[in-house]
C-alpha positions as CSV (number, residue, x, y, z in Angstrom):
1,M,34.8,-318.8,95.1
2,K,33.1,-315.4,94.6
3,N,32.5,-316.2,91.0
4,F,30.8,-319.5,92.1
5,L,28.6,-317.7,94.6
6,A,27.6,-315.1,92.1
7,K,26.6,-317.6,89.5
8,N,24.8,-320.0,91.9
9,Y,23.3,-317.7,94.6
10,L,19.7,-318.6,93.7
11,F,20.4,-322.3,94.0
12,L,22.3,-321.8,97.3
13,I,19.4,-319.8,98.7
14,L,17.0,-322.6,97.7
15,I,19.1,-325.1,99.5
16,F,19.1,-323.0,102.7
17,L,15.3,-322.5,102.6
18,A,14.6,-326.1,101.8
19,L,16.8,-327.4,104.7
20,L,15.5,-324.8,107.1
21,T,11.8,-325.5,106.5
22,R,12.1,-329.3,106.6
23,F,14.4,-329.6,109.6
24,V,13.2,-326.9,111.9
25,F,11.1,-328.5,114.7
26,L,11.7,-332.0,113.2
27,D,11.4,-333.7,116.5
28,Y,8.2,-331.8,117.3
29,P,5.7,-333.0,118.2
30,S,7.4,-335.8,120.1
31,E,4.3,-337.8,119.5
32,V,3.1,-340.2,116.8
33,V,1.5,-338.3,113.9
34,F,-1.0,-339.7,111.3
35,D,0.4,-342.7,109.4
36,E,3.5,-342.8,111.6
37,V,1.2,-345.2,113.5
38,H,1.9,-347.7,110.6
39,F,5.3,-346.8,109.4
40,G,6.7,-346.8,112.9
41,K,5.6,-350.4,113.3
42,F,7.0,-351.4,109.9
43,V,10.4,-349.9,110.6
44,S,10.5,-351.5,114.0
45,A,9.8,-354.9,112.4
46,Y,13.2,-354.9,110.7
47,F,14.8,-354.8,114.1
48,T,12.6,-357.5,115.7
49,H,12.4,-359.5,112.4
50,Q,8.7,-360.0,112.9
51,Y,6.8,-360.2,109.6
52,Y,4.5,-357.3,108.7
53,F,2.3,-356.6,105.8
54,D,1.9,-353.4,103.9
55,I,0.0,-352.6,100.7
56,H,3.1,-350.7,99.4
57,P,6.5,-352.0,98.3
58,P,9.2,-352.1,101.1
59,L,11.9,-349.8,99.8
60,G,10.9,-346.7,101.7
61,K,10.6,-348.5,105.0
62,L,13.9,-350.2,104.4
63,M,15.7,-346.9,103.8
64,I,14.4,-345.4,107.1
65,A,15.3,-348.6,108.9
66,G,18.8,-348.6,107.4
67,L,19.5,-345.1,108.7
68,A,17.9,-346.0,112.1
69,R,20.2,-349.1,112.4
70,L,23.3,-346.8,112.1
71,N,22.0,-344.9,115.1
72,F,20.3,-347.7,117.1
73,A,22.3,-351.0,116.8
74,A,19.5,-353.3,118.0
75,A,16.4,-351.1,118.7
76,N,12.8,-352.1,119.3
77,F,10.9,-348.8,118.9
78,G,7.7,-350.6,120.0
79,G,4.5,-348.8,120.4
80,F,3.2,-346.6,117.6
81,A,-0.2,-347.8,118.6
82,Q,-2.1,-344.6,118.1
83,I,-1.9,-341.0,117.0
84,G,-0.7,-338.8,119.9
85,E,1.4,-341.6,121.6
86,V,4.4,-339.9,123.3
87,K,7.8,-341.0,121.9
88,D,11.4,-340.2,122.5
89,A,12.3,-336.9,120.6
90,H,15.7,-338.2,119.5
91,T,14.2,-341.4,118.1
92,L,11.6,-339.5,116.2
93,F,14.3,-337.1,114.8
94,I,16.3,-340.1,113.5
95,L,13.2,-341.7,112.0
96,R,12.0,-338.5,110.4
97,F,15.5,-337.5,109.2
98,L,15.6,-339.2,105.8
99,P,12.1,-338.2,104.7
100,A,13.0,-334.6,105.6
101,L,16.3,-334.8,103.7
102,F,14.6,-336.1,100.5
103,G,11.9,-333.5,101.0
104,A,14.7,-330.8,101.1
105,F,16.3,-332.2,97.9
106,L,13.0,-332.0,95.9
107,P,13.0,-328.2,95.3
108,L,16.5,-328.6,93.9
109,V,15.2,-331.2,91.4
110,F,12.5,-328.7,90.4
111,Y,15.1,-326.0,89.8
112,G,17.0,-328.4,87.6
113,L,13.9,-329.4,85.7
114,V,13.0,-325.9,84.8
115,L,16.6,-325.2,83.5
116,V,16.6,-328.4,81.3
117,L,13.1,-327.5,80.0
118,G,14.5,-324.2,78.7
119,G,13.6,-321.9,81.6
120,S,15.8,-319.3,83.2
121,K,17.5,-319.6,86.6
122,K,14.9,-317.1,87.9
123,A,12.1,-319.4,86.8
124,G,14.0,-322.4,88.2
125,F,14.3,-320.6,91.5
126,L,10.5,-319.9,91.5
127,A,9.7,-323.6,90.9
128,G,11.9,-324.6,93.9
129,F,10.6,-321.8,96.0
130,L,7.0,-322.9,95.4
131,V,7.8,-326.4,96.5
132,V,9.6,-325.2,99.6
133,F,6.6,-323.0,100.6
134,D,3.8,-325.4,99.8
135,N,2.4,-326.5,103.1
136,A,1.3,-329.9,101.8
137,F,4.7,-330.8,100.4
138,L,6.2,-329.7,103.7
139,V,3.9,-331.9,105.9
140,E,4.5,-334.9,103.7
141,S,8.3,-334.6,104.1
142,K,8.7,-333.9,107.8
143,F,7.2,-337.0,109.4
144,L,7.9,-340.7,109.3
145,L,6.3,-341.2,105.9
146,V,7.6,-342.3,102.5
147,D,6.0,-340.0,100.0
148,S,9.0,-337.6,99.9
149,F,11.1,-340.5,98.5
150,L,8.4,-341.1,95.8
151,F,8.4,-337.5,94.8
152,F,12.2,-337.2,94.7
153,F,12.9,-340.4,92.8
154,G,10.0,-339.7,90.3
155,F,10.9,-336.1,89.4
156,S,14.6,-337.0,89.4
157,S,13.8,-339.7,86.9
158,L,12.2,-337.2,84.6
159,L,15.1,-334.7,85.1
160,V,17.8,-337.3,84.2
161,F,15.7,-338.5,81.3
162,L,15.5,-335.0,79.8
163,I,19.3,-334.6,80.4
164,S,19.9,-337.8,78.4
165,R,18.0,-336.3,75.4
166,K,20.5,-333.5,75.3
167,Q,23.6,-335.7,75.2
168,E,25.6,-335.9,72.0
169,N,28.0,-338.6,73.2
170,R,26.2,-342.0,72.8
171,F,27.7,-343.5,76.0
172,R,26.6,-340.5,78.1
173,K,23.2,-340.6,76.4
174,Y,22.6,-344.2,77.4
175,L,24.1,-343.7,80.8
176,F,21.6,-341.0,81.7
177,Y,18.8,-342.8,79.9
178,F,19.1,-346.0,81.9
179,L,19.8,-344.1,85.1
180,S,16.5,-342.3,84.6
181,M,14.8,-345.7,84.3
182,A,16.5,-346.9,87.4
183,L,15.2,-343.9,89.3
184,A,11.7,-344.6,87.9
185,G,12.1,-348.1,89.3
186,L,13.0,-346.7,92.7
187,A,9.9,-344.5,92.6
188,L,7.8,-347.6,91.8
189,S,9.6,-349.4,94.7
190,I,8.2,-346.8,97.1
191,K,4.6,-346.8,95.9
192,W,3.0,-348.2,92.8
193,T,1.8,-344.7,91.9
194,G,5.5,-344.2,90.9
195,L,4.6,-346.2,87.7
196,A,3.4,-342.9,86.3
197,F,7.0,-341.6,86.0
198,L,8.1,-344.8,84.2
199,G,5.2,-344.3,81.8
200,I,6.1,-340.7,81.1
201,N,9.7,-341.7,80.2
202,L,8.6,-344.5,77.9
203,I,5.9,-342.4,76.2
204,L,8.4,-339.6,75.5
205,S,10.8,-342.2,74.1
206,F,8.1,-343.6,71.8
207,I,7.2,-340.1,70.6
208,A,10.8,-339.4,69.8
209,M,11.0,-342.6,67.8
210,L,7.9,-341.7,65.8
211,K,9.4,-338.3,64.8
212,R,11.9,-340.1,62.6
213,V,10.4,-343.5,62.3
214,S,12.4,-346.2,60.5
215,F,12.9,-349.9,61.0
216,K,16.4,-349.3,62.5
217,R,15.0,-346.7,65.0
218,F,12.2,-349.1,65.9
219,L,14.7,-351.8,66.7
220,K,16.7,-349.3,68.8
221,F,13.6,-348.2,70.6
222,S,12.6,-351.8,71.3
223,F,16.1,-352.6,72.7
224,E,16.0,-349.5,74.9
225,V,12.5,-350.5,76.3
226,A,13.5,-354.1,76.9
227,V,16.7,-353.1,78.8
228,S,14.8,-350.4,80.7
229,L,12.1,-352.9,81.8
230,I,14.7,-355.4,82.9
231,L,16.5,-352.7,84.8
232,V,13.2,-351.6,86.5
233,V,12.4,-355.2,87.4
234,I,15.8,-355.6,89.0
235,V,15.5,-352.4,90.9
236,Y,12.0,-353.2,92.1
237,T,12.9,-356.8,93.1
238,L,16.1,-356.2,95.1
239,P,14.4,-354.5,98.1
240,F,12.1,-357.6,98.4
241,V,15.3,-359.8,98.7
242,I,16.3,-357.7,101.8
243,H,12.7,-357.6,103.0
244,F,12.3,-361.4,103.2
245,R,15.8,-361.9,104.6
246,M,15.1,-359.6,107.5
247,L,11.5,-360.6,108.3
248,T,11.9,-364.3,109.3
249,K,9.7,-364.5,112.4
250,S,6.0,-364.6,112.9
251,G,4.4,-361.2,113.2
252,A,1.3,-359.1,112.7
253,G,1.4,-359.7,109.0
254,D,1.0,-363.5,109.1
255,A,-2.8,-363.4,108.6
256,F,-2.5,-361.7,105.2
257,M,-0.3,-364.5,103.8
258,S,-1.0,-368.1,102.7
259,L,-0.6,-371.1,105.0
260,D,2.5,-372.1,103.1
261,F,4.1,-368.7,103.6
262,Q,3.3,-368.9,107.3
263,K,5.1,-372.2,107.5
264,T,8.4,-370.3,106.7
265,L,8.1,-367.9,109.6
266,S,9.6,-369.1,112.9
267,G,7.3,-368.7,115.9
268,S,4.2,-369.3,113.8
269,Q,1.9,-372.0,114.8
270,L,2.3,-373.4,111.3
271,F,6.1,-373.1,111.3
272,Q,7.9,-376.0,109.7
273,P,11.8,-375.7,109.8
274,D,12.2,-377.9,106.7
275,F,9.5,-376.3,104.6
276,K,10.9,-374.0,101.9
277,M,9.5,-371.4,99.6
278,S,11.6,-369.9,96.8
279,F,12.2,-366.2,96.7
280,W,10.1,-365.9,93.6
281,Q,7.2,-367.7,95.2
282,K,7.3,-365.3,98.1
283,F,7.7,-362.3,95.8
284,G,4.8,-363.4,93.6
285,E,2.5,-364.0,96.6
286,L,3.3,-360.8,98.4
287,N,2.8,-358.7,95.2
288,Q,-0.5,-360.5,94.5
289,K,-1.7,-359.8,98.1
290,M,-0.6,-356.1,97.7
291,W,-2.6,-355.8,94.6
292,F,-5.6,-357.6,96.1
293,Y,-5.8,-355.4,99.2
294,N,-5.1,-352.2,97.2
295,S,-7.9,-353.0,94.8
296,T,-10.4,-354.2,97.3
297,L,-9.8,-351.8,100.1
298,D,-13.3,-350.5,101.0
299,K,-12.6,-348.7,104.2
300,T,-13.8,-345.1,104.4
301,H,-12.2,-342.2,106.1
302,P,-13.7,-338.9,107.2
303,D,-10.9,-337.0,105.4
304,G,-10.9,-339.1,102.3
305,S,-11.5,-337.2,99.0
306,T,-11.8,-337.7,95.3
307,F,-9.7,-336.5,92.4
308,K,-12.3,-333.9,91.5
309,E,-11.9,-332.2,94.9
310,W,-8.0,-332.1,95.1
311,P,-7.3,-329.0,92.8
312,F,-9.5,-326.9,95.0
313,L,-7.9,-328.1,98.3
314,K,-11.0,-329.9,99.4
315,K,-10.8,-332.2,102.5
316,P,-7.7,-331.3,104.4
317,V,-6.4,-334.4,106.2
318,W,-6.1,-334.4,110.0
319,Y,-2.7,-335.6,111.2
320,W,-2.5,-334.7,114.9
321,S,-3.9,-332.4,117.6
322,K,-3.3,-331.7,121.3
323,T,-4.8,-329.4,123.9
324,V,-2.8,-328.3,126.9
325,N,-3.5,-325.4,129.3
326,K,-6.1,-323.6,127.1
327,Q,-3.9,-324.0,124.1
328,R,-4.3,-326.3,121.1
329,G,-2.0,-327.5,118.4
330,D,-3.2,-329.1,115.1
331,I,-1.4,-330.6,112.1
332,Y,-3.3,-330.9,108.9
333,L,-2.2,-331.8,105.4
334,F,-3.4,-328.6,103.7
335,G,-1.8,-326.9,100.7
336,N,-0.9,-323.3,100.1
337,P,-4.1,-321.8,98.8
338,V,-2.4,-319.1,96.8
339,L,-0.1,-321.6,95.1
340,W,-2.7,-324.3,94.4
341,L,-5.3,-322.0,92.9
342,A,-2.8,-319.9,91.0
343,S,-1.0,-323.0,89.6
344,L,-4.3,-324.4,88.3
345,F,-5.3,-321.2,86.6
346,I,-1.9,-320.1,85.2
347,S,-1.1,-323.7,84.0
348,I,-4.3,-323.7,82.0
349,V,-3.3,-320.4,80.4
350,A,0.2,-321.6,79.8
351,V,-0.9,-324.6,77.8
352,F,-2.5,-322.2,75.3
353,K,-0.1,-319.3,75.5
354,L,3.4,-320.7,76.4
355,K,5.5,-321.0,73.3
356,N,8.0,-323.4,74.9
357,S,7.3,-326.8,73.3
358,N,8.3,-328.6,76.5
359,K,4.9,-327.6,77.9
360,W,3.5,-330.8,76.4
361,I,5.9,-332.9,78.5
362,L,4.6,-331.3,81.6
363,L,1.0,-331.7,80.5
364,L,1.7,-335.4,79.8
365,G,3.2,-335.6,83.3
366,F,0.1,-334.0,84.9
367,L,-2.3,-336.3,83.1
368,A,-0.2,-339.4,83.9
369,S,-0.2,-338.5,87.6
370,Y,-3.8,-337.3,87.8
371,L,-6.0,-339.3,85.5
372,P,-5.3,-342.8,86.9
373,F,-7.2,-341.7,90.1
374,V,-10.4,-341.4,88.0
375,F,-10.5,-345.2,88.0
376,V,-9.4,-345.7,91.7
377,S,-12.3,-346.7,93.9
378,R,-10.4,-347.1,97.2
379,V,-10.2,-344.2,99.6
380,A,-7.7,-341.5,98.5
381,F,-6.4,-338.4,100.1
382,L,-5.3,-334.9,99.2
383,Y,-1.7,-335.9,99.2
384,H,-2.3,-338.1,96.1
385,Y,-2.6,-334.9,94.1
386,L,1.0,-333.7,94.9
387,P,2.8,-335.3,91.9
388,A,0.2,-333.8,89.6
389,L,0.6,-330.4,91.4
390,G,4.3,-330.7,90.8
391,F,3.8,-330.6,87.0
392,L,1.5,-327.6,87.4
393,I,4.2,-325.8,89.4
394,L,6.7,-326.5,86.6
395,L,4.3,-325.1,84.0
396,L,3.8,-322.0,86.1
397,A,7.5,-321.6,86.6
398,L,8.2,-321.8,82.8
399,W,5.4,-319.2,82.2
400,S,7.0,-316.9,84.9
401,D,9.7,-315.9,82.5
402,R,7.1,-313.8,80.9
403,F,6.1,-312.1,84.2
404,P,7.2,-308.5,84.8
405,L,9.6,-308.5,87.7
406,A,7.2,-306.7,90.0
407,F,4.5,-309.4,89.4
408,Y,7.1,-312.2,89.9
409,L,8.2,-310.7,93.2
410,G,4.6,-309.9,94.3
411,F,3.4,-313.5,93.5
412,S,6.3,-315.0,95.4
413,F,5.6,-312.8,98.4
414,L,1.9,-313.8,98.4
415,V,2.9,-317.4,98.4
416,F,5.2,-316.9,101.3
417,L,2.6,-315.0,103.3
418,S,0.1,-317.7,102.6
419,F,2.6,-320.3,103.8
420,V,3.3,-318.4,107.0
421,A,-0.4,-318.0,107.6
422,I,-1.0,-321.8,107.2
423,S,2.2,-322.8,109.0
424,P,0.6,-323.3,112.5
425,L,-1.3,-326.2,110.9
426,S,1.8,-327.5,109.2
427,Y,4.1,-327.5,112.3
428,G,1.5,-327.9,115.0
429,F,2.2,-324.7,116.9
430,M,0.3,-324.4,120.1
431,L,-2.1,-321.5,119.9
432,P,-4.7,-319.9,122.2
433,I,-8.0,-321.7,121.9
434,K,-9.6,-318.7,120.2
435,A,-6.9,-318.6,117.6
436,S,-7.2,-322.3,117.0
437,Q,-11.0,-322.0,116.6
438,I,-10.4,-319.4,113.8
439,Y,-8.2,-322.0,112.0
440,Q,-10.8,-324.6,112.5
441,A,-13.5,-322.3,111.0
442,I,-11.3,-321.7,107.9
443,L,-10.8,-325.4,107.5
444,I,-14.6,-326.0,107.5
445,L,-14.7,-323.9,104.3
446,F,-12.7,-326.6,102.6
447,R,-14.5,-329.6,104.0
């Protein structure tokens, strides 16, 4: 036991810090925060069986609803009409539990990624530490939101893919390879931006094939890609099977669907008990509608931002606020300034100076996560940068093996101090009005 603790103390410290930061004050505020307005309705729909429409695939909502069903046999959470709506603290704790848990797992994935990329345990700890104490990653993982699932599945996919490349045994190699593709499929099943992780794995496989190109290797690569895509399709499709089986009644999402689709929903004015649509018809129509509304969404938002602004923390996103007895609490999606700016600068240096050849994998990951937003015209937010930031954190961590210990410790301490300074905006602590005004003045600098 002592030997285990001595070898893994950094990993164990990381687990403790990740769980502590994600689960402390998890039921606070006991009010609806930001997009909990939407996700609360979506999860509730699986209990009432009333059809809803969302522009994202259903897996994340199904996961939260599945855990909620274990705690509430036949609940109707209701409400979630507006930000600030008061809700039962226990209910919110259960609904926020799974996003927080996956958010706590993410730093551990980063630890593993650094090790498999050739970094030391110290560098792996730094990568996990930086994710733990980034305020934006924290905020996205402690509320009823699904992005922490996307981050976990996506980066886990890359971790398992890289592990597969190190296997000598052919069975284990294929086992890890196809598991990585399944995880990429899970990321895609949360949000379509998860497609970036599938693309990274396939590009890396293609590059590996080109290094020793032959007709036999090309056939092998083609087989692997074909099986991988079939696996991804299966993983992506299965949540829709559950989705359609649970949402059998007319609901708020009816208007987004065709008249034929509405005929299958009991309680709809168009409902016809004998009318049938196959699963594939429903699946095809829903995905077409998701694509249409994603690509034509023209609503603006005061906190919307563009890809050019994200690396510099521009446009913090307001999630919640409350004023009581001359005190005010605010929650904003706002990153750790020391981390964000340092990761951008150090990663640029690392691309040119770092001798670890795996840096190109991380550069590919950054570009695959970031560049697609150049072509996105719909409103986007600061949290869309987080996967790209993750790759910069990994680059920084690999580079940290060249840091003197004093610099390593000093940088970590600055990141922690910055996290603590920003934390009232992450947890929504009630502050005296004057203190709150100071924070608001700081935020104006990033507007």
